[in-house]
C-alpha positions in Angstrom: -37.8 -134.4 -16.5 -36.0 -136.6 -19.0 -32.3 -136.3 -19.8 -30.6 -138.8 -22.2 -33.4 -141.3 -21.7 -33.0 -141.3 -17.9 -35.3 -139.7 -15.3 -33.9 -137.2 -12.9 -35.6 -137.4 -9.5 -35.2 -134.5 -7.0 -36.7 -134.2 -3.6 -36.0 -132.5 -0.3 -34.4 -135.1 2.0 -35.4 -135.6 5.6 -32.5 -135.1 8.1 -33.8 -137.4 10.8 -32.8 -141.0 11.3 -36.4 -142.2 10.9 -36.5 -141.4 7.2 -32.8 -142.0 6.2 -33.2 -145.8 5.5 -36.2 -145.1 3.3 -34.4 -142.5 1.3 -31.4 -144.7 0.9 -33.6 -147.5 -0.4 -35.1 -145.1 -2.8 -31.7 -144.2 -4.2 -30.8 -147.9 -4.6 -34.1 -148.7 -6.4 -33.7 -145.7 -8.7 -30.2 -146.5 -9.7 -31.3 -149.9 -10.9 -33.6 -148.2 -13.4 -31.1 -145.6 -14.5 -32.8 -142.8 -12.5 -30.5 -140.1 -11.1 -31.6 -139.0 -7.6 -30.7 -135.5 -6.4 -31.5 -134.4 -2.9 -31.6 -131.1 -1.2 -31.9 -129.9 2.4 -34.5 -127.3 2.9 -36.6 -128.2 5.9 -34.5 -126.4 8.5 -32.9 -123.0 8.8 -29.4 -124.4 8.4 -28.1 -127.2 6.2 -27.5 -129.9 8.8 -24.5 -131.2 6.9 -22.8 -127.8 7.2 -23.4 -127.6 11.0 -22.0 -131.1 11.5 -18.9 -130.2 9.5 -18.6 -126.9 11.3 -18.5 -128.6 14.7 -16.2 -131.3 13.5 -18.9 -134.0 14.1 -19.0 -133.1 17.8 -22.7 -132.2 17.8 -23.7 -130.0 20.8 -26.3 -131.5 23.1 -27.0 -128.3 25.0 -28.9 -125.5 23.4 -26.5 -122.7 24.5 -23.6 -124.7 22.8 -25.8 -125.0 19.7 -26.3 -121.2 19.7 -22.6 -120.7 19.6 -22.4 -123.1 16.7 -25.0 -121.2 14.6 -23.3 -117.9 15.5 -20.2 -119.3 13.7 -22.4 -120.4 10.8 -23.9 -116.9 10.4 -27.4 -116.1 9.3 -29.3 -118.9 7.6 -29.7 -118.6 3.8 -32.6 -116.4 2.6 -35.5 -118.3 0.9 -35.6 -118.5 -2.8 -38.3 -116.6 -4.6 -41.2 -118.6 -6.0 -40.6 -119.6 -9.7 -42.3 -117.5 -12.3 -42.7 -120.4 -14.6 -42.4 -124.1 -14.7 -40.9 -126.2 -17.5 -43.4 -128.3 -19.5 -43.9 -131.9 -18.5 -41.8 -134.5 -20.5 -43.2 -136.3 -23.5 -44.1 -139.8 -22.3 -45.3 -142.7 -24.2 -48.8 -144.1 -23.3 -47.0 -147.1 -21.7 -44.9 -144.8 -19.5 -47.9 -142.8 -18.5 -49.8 -146.0 -17.5 -46.8 -147.0 -15.4 -46.7 -143.7 -13.6 -50.4 -143.6 -12.7 -50.8 -147.3 -12.0 -50.2 -146.8 -8.2 -52.3 -143.7 -7.8 -55.4 -144.3 -5.6 -58.7 -144.1 -7.5 -60.4 -141.8 -4.9 -59.6 -139.3 -2.2 -60.8 -141.7 0.5 -58.5 -144.4 -0.8 -55.6 -141.9 -0.8 -56.3 -141.0 2.9 -56.4 -144.7 3.8 -53.0 -145.2 2.0 -51.5 -142.3 4.0 -52.9 -143.5 7.3 -51.6 -147.1 6.8 -51.7 -149.4 9.8 -51.1 -146.7 12.4 -54.8 -146.1 13.2 -55.4 -149.8 13.8 -52.2 -150.7 15.6 -52.1 -147.7 18.0 -55.0 -147.7 20.4 -54.4 -144.0 21.1 -54.6 -142.9 17.5 -57.9 -141.3 16.7 -57.5 -142.1 13.0 -57.4 -138.4 12.3 -61.1 -138.3 12.4 -63.1 -135.4 13.7 -63.4 -135.7 17.5 -66.9 -135.8 19.1 -68.3 -134.9 22.4 -67.1 -138.2 24.0 -63.5 -137.4 23.1 -63.5 -133.8 24.5 -65.7 -134.0 27.5 -64.7 -135.0 31.0 -65.3 -138.4 32.6 -68.8 -137.3 33.6 -69.5 -135.7 30.2 -69.4 -132.4 32.0 -67.9 -130.2 29.2 -69.2 -128.5 26.1 -65.7 -128.6 24.5 -66.9 -131.1 21.9 -69.1 -128.4 20.3 -66.5 -125.6 20.5 -63.3 -127.3 19.6 -61.2 -125.2 17.3 -59.9 -126.9 14.2 -57.1 -125.4 12.1 -57.5 -124.7 8.4 -54.5 -126.4 6.6 -52.5 -125.3 3.6 -49.8 -122.8 2.6 -52.2 -119.9 2.0 -53.6 -120.2 5.5 -50.2 -120.5 7.0 -49.0 -117.4 5.2 -52.1 -115.5 6.1 -51.6 -116.2 9.8 -47.9 -115.3 9.6 -48.7 -112.0 7.8 -51.3 -111.1 10.4 -48.9 -111.7 13.3 -46.1 -109.8 11.6 -48.2 -106.6 11.8 -47.6 -106.5 15.6 -44.0 -105.5 15.9 -44.3 -104.9 19.7 -45.6 -108.4 20.3 -42.8 -109.9 18.2 -40.1 -107.9 19.9 -41.3 -108.7 23.4 -42.2 -112.4 22.7 -40.9 -114.6 25.5 -41.9 -118.3 25.3 -41.9 -119.0 29.1 -44.3 -116.0 29.6 -46.9 -117.1 27.1 -50.3 -118.2 28.4 -51.0 -121.9 28.2 -54.7 -121.2 28.9 -55.2 -119.3 25.7 -55.6 -121.1 22.4 -54.7 -118.9 19.4 -57.3 -118.7 16.7 -57.2 -116.2 13.9 -54.5 -113.8 15.1 -52.3 -112.6 17.9 -53.8 -113.0 21.3 -50.8 -112.6 23.6 -49.9 -116.3 23.5 -48.1 -118.2 20.8 -48.3 -118.2 17.0 -49.8 -121.7 16.5 -47.7 -121.9 13.3 -45.9 -125.1 14.3 -48.4 -127.4 12.4 -47.8 -125.4 9.2 -44.1 -125.7 9.6 -44.3 -129.4 10.4 -46.4 -130.2 7.3 -44.2 -128.1 5.0 -46.9 -125.4 4.5 -44.6 -122.7 5.8 -40.9 -122.4 5.3 -38.9 -121.9 8.5 -36.4 -119.7 6.5 -39.2 -117.6 5.1 -40.6 -117.1 8.6 -37.1 -116.3 10.1 -36.4 -113.6 7.5 -39.8 -112.1 7.8 -39.4 -111.8 11.6 -35.9 -110.3 11.0 -37.4 -107.6 8.8 -39.8 -106.6 11.6 -37.0 -106.5 14.2 -34.7 -104.5 12.0 -37.3 -101.7 11.7 -37.6 -101.3 15.5 -36.4 -98.0 17.0 -33.0 -98.1 18.7 -34.7 -97.6 22.1 -36.4 -101.0 21.8 -34.4 -104.0 23.0 -36.0 -107.2 21.7 -36.1 -110.5 23.7 -33.0 -112.6 23.2 -32.4 -116.3 22.9 -33.5 -118.8 24.0 -36.9 -117.3 24.7 -37.3 -115.1 21.6 -39.6 -115.8 18.7 -36.7 -116.4 16.4 -35.2 -118.8 18.9 -38.2 -121.1 18.6 -37.1 -121.9 15.1 -33.5 -122.5 16.3 -34.9 -125.0 18.9 -36.4 -126.9 16.0 -33.0 -127.0 14.2 -31.3 -128.0 17.5 -33.5 -131.1 18.0 -33.2 -132.0 14.3 -29.4 -131.9 14.5 -29.2 -133.9 17.7 -31.8 -136.4 16.4 -30.0 -137.0 13.1 -26.6 -137.6 14.7 -27.6 -139.7 17.8 -28.0 -143.4 17.3 -31.3 -144.9 18.5 -32.6 -141.4 19.3 -36.2 -142.7 19.2 -35.8 -145.1 22.2 -34.1 -145.4 25.6 -32.2 -148.6 25.0 -28.8 -148.1 23.4 -29.4 -144.3 23.3 -26.2 -142.7 24.6 -28.1 -139.6 25.7 -30.7 -141.5 27.8 -30.6 -142.7 31.4 -31.6 -146.3 31.6 -34.6 -146.0 33.9 -36.7 -149.1 34.9 -40.0 -147.7 33.8 -43.1 -149.7 34.6 -45.6 -150.8 32.1 -49.2 -150.1 32.9 -51.7 -150.2 30.0 -54.4 -149.0 32.3 -52.5 -145.9 33.5 -51.4 -145.1 30.0 -55.0 -145.3 28.7 -56.3 -143.1 31.5 -53.6 -140.5 30.8 -54.2 -140.6 27.1 -57.9 -140.2 27.3 -57.9 -137.5 30.1 -59.3 -139.7 32.9 -56.6 -139.6 35.6 -58.6 -137.4 38.0 -56.0 -134.6 37.9 -57.9 -131.7 36.4 -55.0 -129.9 34.6 -53.7 -133.1 33.1 -57.1 -134.4 32.0 -58.1 -131.0 30.5 -54.9 -130.8 28.6 -55.2 -134.3 27.2 -58.8 -133.8 26.2 -57.8 -130.5 24.5 -55.1 -132.5 22.6 -57.5 -135.1 21.4 -60.0 -132.3 20.3 -57.7 -129.8 18.7 -54.4 -131.7 18.0 -52.5 -128.9 19.7 -51.1 -128.1 23.2 -49.2 -125.2 24.5 -45.6 -126.1 25.3 -46.1 -125.7 29.1 -49.0 -128.1 29.0 -46.9 -130.6 27.0 -44.3 -130.4 29.8 -47.0 -130.9 32.4 -48.6 -134.0 30.9 -45.3 -135.6 29.9 -43.8 -135.1 33.3 -47.0 -136.5 35.0 -46.8 -139.6 32.8 -43.2 -140.3 33.6 -41.2 -139.1 36.6 -43.9 -136.9 38.0 -46.5 -139.5 39.0 -47.3 -142.5 36.9 -43.7 -143.7 36.1 -44.7 -144.9 32.7 -42.2 -145.1 29.9 -41.6 -141.9 27.9 -41.7 -144.0 24.7 -45.4 -144.7 25.3 -46.1 -141.1 25.8 -44.1 -140.2 22.7 -46.4 -142.6 20.7 -49.5 -140.9 21.9 -48.1 -137.4 21.0 -47.1 -138.6 17.6 -50.6 -139.9 16.9 -52.5 -136.8 18.2 -50.3 -133.8 17.6 -50.9 -131.8 14.4 -47.3 -130.5 14.6 -45.8 -133.9 15.5 -42.1 -133.8 14.6 -40.0 -137.0 14.9 -36.9 -135.3 16.4 -38.7 -132.8 18.6 -41.2 -135.4 19.8 -38.5 -137.9 20.8 -36.1 -135.3 22.2 -38.6 -133.2 24.2 -40.5 -136.2 25.6 -37.3 -137.9 26.7 -36.0 -134.6 28.1 -38.9 -134.5 30.5 -37.7 -137.7 32.2 
């Protein structure tokens, strides 16, 4: 919109250290052209600035301490209702319109290439977000039919809301949900199957609001009869959203969170560097069936149950290969549909 001849730019700011420099640079560039930048936090349950102020900048690094912090903060804000109408676009001169559209890619293929950037070329483990084939999913002896049956998620807000609505119909499953007792051998498809929700990619890509999901689950729990005692934190379904806020808070307040060196939370371990071992692990060719099956599933579907993520991360690092967790983190970031900077760094480092 235009006010007094100046543009007002608003966006939801990222709370992780990875994006803070980019957003600060955006503010500086905008101010040079007289553009007012307004930012809002809406990617987590809680405003991270509020939590940092509430704990007097002593950010908890243990989840139980974080739970006590959010207890003090109270329930997260309820999501805003969708707008019923949008204001009309501003009147722009032909020159201003040309300047706005000058950087827009001419085709969808060009747009995808712009989004992908150098990652697919520089990272040998990045599949370039292409559709995997039989060679990616099958075992070392091509002894699997997974390539033809790999499940692919449908993206978008409508699909995310549909999946959430379907799962909200099963109040018993929601009340008894316990993350450690979910089945890593079952990959969710259209609805509830006794395992996990598979909603993390929709949250990671902004298709599903964590606050909306939180309050919808709360509505289900509040309707339970008094005789039913739902699962409590940290295993409950609501707690999974709190784990996300926890990693985001620690990641945004810890310097060098994305690496071992200079990271105050990391042990300085003399990891070895083995490109051969890393490649075999990333492609599912270590010879250890559960590790190889999990990594082939990851390359095929872009998703892994959290227990399998623990298994493969531990195997890569302290469990067997003794490779650096930063190398594993890079593979996860390239392949996971729900890749999240703070969770990926924090959870992978935690396994070591």
